[in-house]
C-alpha positions as CSV (number, residue, x, y, z in Angstrom):
1,M,108.9,93.4,112.2
2,S,109.4,95.0,115.6
3,E,107.3,94.0,118.6
4,K,105.9,97.5,118.6
5,N,104.7,97.2,114.9
6,R,103.2,93.8,115.6
7,T,101.3,95.2,118.5
8,G,100.1,98.1,116.4
9,E,99.0,95.8,113.7
10,R,97.1,93.6,116.2
11,S,95.5,96.7,117.7
12,A,94.3,97.9,114.3
13,R,92.9,94.4,113.5
14,E,91.2,94.3,116.8
15,R,89.7,97.7,116.3
16,L,88.4,96.7,112.8
17,A,86.9,93.5,114.2
18,E,85.2,95.5,117.0
19,E,83.9,98.0,114.6
20,R,82.5,95.2,112.4
21,A,80.9,93.6,115.4
22,R,79.3,96.9,116.4
23,E,77.9,97.3,112.8
24,Q,76.6,93.8,112.7
25,A,74.9,94.2,116.1
26,A,73.4,97.5,115.0
27,E,72.0,95.9,111.8
28,K,70.6,93.1,113.8
29,R,68.9,95.6,116.1
30,R,67.4,97.4,113.1
31,R,66.1,94.2,111.7
32,T,64.7,93.2,115.0
33,L,63.0,96.5,115.5
34,K,61.5,96.3,112.0
35,V,60.1,92.9,112.7
36,L,58.8,94.0,116.1
37,G,57.2,97.0,114.5
38,I,55.4,94.8,112.1
39,S,54.4,92.5,114.8
40,V,53.2,95.2,117.1
41,A,51.2,96.8,114.3
42,T,49.6,93.4,113.5
43,L,48.8,92.8,117.1
44,A,47.3,96.2,117.4
45,V,45.1,95.6,114.4
46,V,44.1,92.1,115.6
47,G,43.4,93.5,119.1
48,G,41.2,96.2,117.6
49,I,39.5,93.6,115.5
50,G,38.7,91.4,118.5
51,L,37.3,94.4,120.4
52,A,35.3,95.6,117.4
53,A,34.0,92.1,116.6
54,G,32.8,91.8,120.1
55,N,30.8,95.1,120.0
56,T,29.5,95.5,116.5
57,G,26.8,92.9,116.6
58,S,27.8,92.0,113.0
59,D,27.3,88.2,113.3
60,R,24.6,88.2,110.7
61,G,24.0,84.8,109.2
62,T,26.7,83.1,111.3
63,D,24.5,80.4,112.8
64,G,24.8,78.0,109.8
65,P,27.8,75.9,108.8
66,P,30.9,77.7,107.5
67,S,30.5,78.5,103.8
68,E,32.5,76.8,101.1
69,P,35.5,78.6,99.7
70,I,35.6,79.9,96.1
71,A,37.6,77.2,94.3
72,Q,39.6,77.8,91.2
73,G,41.6,75.2,89.3
74,P,41.0,71.5,88.8
75,A,39.4,69.5,91.6
76,G,41.9,66.7,91.2
77,A,45.0,68.9,91.5
78,P,47.7,67.4,93.8
79,A,48.3,70.8,95.6
80,T,45.8,73.1,97.2
81,L,46.5,76.7,98.0
82,T,44.2,78.2,100.6
83,V,44.1,82.0,100.7
84,Y,42.3,84.1,103.3
85,E,42.1,87.7,102.1
86,D,40.3,91.0,102.7
87,F,39.6,93.4,99.8
88,R,40.6,96.4,102.0
89,C,43.9,94.8,103.0
90,P,47.0,96.4,101.3
91,A,49.1,93.3,102.0
92,C,46.5,91.2,100.2
93,A,46.8,93.4,97.1
94,Q,50.5,93.0,97.2
95,F,50.2,89.3,97.4
96,E,47.9,89.1,94.5
97,T,50.0,91.5,92.4
98,Y,53.1,89.4,92.9
99,Y,51.7,85.8,92.8
100,K,48.5,85.8,90.7
101,D,50.2,85.0,87.4
102,T,52.1,82.1,88.8
103,I,49.0,80.8,90.6
104,R,47.0,81.0,87.4
105,D,49.7,79.2,85.4
106,L,49.9,76.4,88.0
107,Q,46.1,76.1,87.9
108,G,46.2,75.9,84.1
109,E,48.8,73.2,84.2
110,G,46.6,71.1,86.5
111,K,49.0,71.2,89.4
112,L,47.1,73.6,91.7
113,R,43.7,74.2,93.0
114,T,43.2,77.5,94.9
115,E,40.5,78.0,97.5
116,Y,39.7,81.6,98.4
117,H,38.1,82.6,101.7
118,L,36.9,86.2,101.6
119,V,37.0,87.8,105.1
120,T,36.2,91.1,106.5
121,I,38.5,91.7,109.4
122,I,39.3,95.3,108.4
123,D,35.6,96.2,108.5
124,D,35.6,94.6,112.0
125,G,38.7,96.5,113.1
126,L,38.4,99.9,111.4
127,G,34.7,100.1,110.9
128,G,32.9,100.4,107.5
129,Q,31.5,98.0,105.0
130,G,33.9,97.9,102.2
131,S,35.4,94.5,102.9
132,T,31.9,93.0,103.3
133,R,30.4,94.6,100.2
134,A,33.4,93.8,98.0
135,A,33.4,90.2,99.1
136,N,29.7,89.9,98.3
137,A,30.2,91.5,94.9
138,V,33.0,89.1,94.1
139,I,30.8,86.1,94.9
140,C,28.2,87.8,92.6
141,A,30.9,87.8,90.0
142,E,31.5,84.1,90.7
143,D,27.8,83.4,90.0
144,A,28.3,85.0,86.6
145,G,31.5,83.0,85.9
146,R,33.7,86.1,86.1
147,F,35.4,85.5,89.5
148,S,39.0,85.8,88.5
149,E,38.7,88.9,86.4
150,Y,36.6,90.8,89.0
151,H,38.7,89.6,92.0
152,D,41.9,90.7,90.3
153,L,40.4,94.1,89.2
154,L,39.3,94.9,92.8
155,F,42.8,94.4,94.1
156,E,44.2,96.4,91.2
157,E,41.9,99.3,92.0
158,Q,42.0,98.9,95.7
159,P,41.4,102.3,97.4
160,A,43.3,103.5,100.5
161,E,42.5,101.3,103.4
162,R,40.8,103.9,105.5
163,T,38.7,105.5,102.7
164,D,36.4,102.5,102.6
165,A,35.5,103.3,99.0
166,F,34.3,99.8,98.3
167,A,31.4,100.4,100.8
168,D,29.8,102.3,97.8
169,R,28.0,99.6,95.9
170,E,27.8,101.8,92.8
171,T,31.6,101.9,92.8
172,L,31.6,98.1,92.7
173,I,29.1,98.1,89.9
174,G,31.1,100.7,88.0
175,L,34.2,98.5,88.1
176,A,32.2,95.5,86.8
177,A,31.4,97.5,83.7
178,R,35.1,97.0,82.7
179,I,34.6,93.3,82.5
180,D,32.9,91.8,79.5
181,G,29.5,90.3,80.3
182,L,29.5,91.1,84.1
183,D,27.5,94.3,84.3
184,T,24.1,92.7,84.0
185,E,20.8,93.2,85.8
186,G,21.4,90.0,87.8
187,F,24.8,91.1,88.9
188,R,23.5,94.6,89.9
189,D,20.6,93.1,91.9
190,C,23.1,90.7,93.7
191,V,25.4,93.6,94.6
192,L,22.7,96.1,95.6
193,G,20.8,93.4,97.6
194,E,23.9,92.0,99.2
195,T,22.7,88.5,98.2
196,H,25.7,86.8,99.7
197,A,26.1,88.8,102.9
198,D,25.3,85.8,105.1
199,R,27.9,83.6,103.3
200,V,30.5,86.3,103.8
201,A,29.6,86.7,107.5
202,R,29.9,82.9,108.0
203,T,33.3,82.8,106.3
204,N,34.6,85.7,108.5
205,A,33.2,84.1,111.7
206,A,35.0,80.9,110.9
207,F,38.3,82.8,110.2
208,R,37.9,84.7,113.5
209,D,37.5,81.4,115.3
210,S,40.6,79.8,113.6
211,E,44.2,79.9,114.7
212,Y,44.9,82.6,112.1
213,G,44.6,86.3,112.8
214,A,45.9,88.3,109.8
215,T,45.5,88.6,106.1
216,P,46.7,87.4,103.8
217,T,47.0,83.9,105.3
218,V,48.3,81.5,102.7
219,L,48.5,77.7,103.2
220,L,49.8,75.1,100.8
221,N,48.2,71.7,101.5
222,G,47.5,73.0,105.0
223,E,50.9,74.4,105.8
224,S,51.6,78.1,106.1
225,V,54.0,79.2,103.4
226,Y,53.7,83.0,103.5
227,G,54.6,85.8,105.9
228,D,57.8,84.5,107.5
229,P,60.4,87.3,107.0
230,S,63.2,84.9,107.7
231,D,62.0,82.6,104.8
232,P,60.2,84.8,102.3
233,L,58.1,83.0,99.6
234,T,59.1,83.8,96.0
235,V,57.2,82.9,92.9
236,E,60.0,80.5,92.0
237,R,59.7,78.9,95.4
238,L,56.0,78.6,95.2
239,R,56.3,76.8,91.8
240,E,59.0,74.6,93.3
241,L,56.9,73.6,96.3
242,V,53.8,72.8,94.1
243,E,55.9,70.8,91.6
244,E,57.4,68.8,94.5
245,I,53.9,67.9,95.7
246,A,53.0,67.0,92.1
247,G,56.0,64.7,92.0
248,E,57.9,66.6,89.4
């Protein structure tokens, strides 16, 4: 092969390598911008929440100790999944849609206990009462022994974030009619009277005072396991982590 041909071949390889490097750099920039966009949006919401929380005067019932979470699954389970979620939060609905069956299975197998903290940061940030009234209604459903069914149904029927449809207590009661044994006089009184509003307010105040600022926040035995785009949690990985804790 002549020197000219070898030089041409090297030049072609170099151009190809340079083009690949440019494509990889462009893809890296696109990924970075996407992550930054998510982060900026989250920060904007959190910033709005901070401002709104400081001005709404909505600290009703926050003087007492933080309320206990709603616990599902065996008390002696080796692994505890802690979930902070808001019923107006689209990302929370996505989390529940994707993981709820695996969570229920692990609870049924005695490996996992799940503790739900129902917070109202979207009410704080965007205004409205849907997060608060939905959380109250779900605790009313817990009183009636129908927590899981009603919790799941609210996320399945979650309205658009800004419509605040869950602020309508009759809407919450209407959804309860789809669950056997839930639409009772006691449940209606609990929803209409917002019996658990103080408990919801205390839970939200504790969340605002914590190191966490977005929903859903998901911890496994106290360690964050959800929301890292570089290490996404899959249902298979969740099961693997829980079984590792259980010693299997």
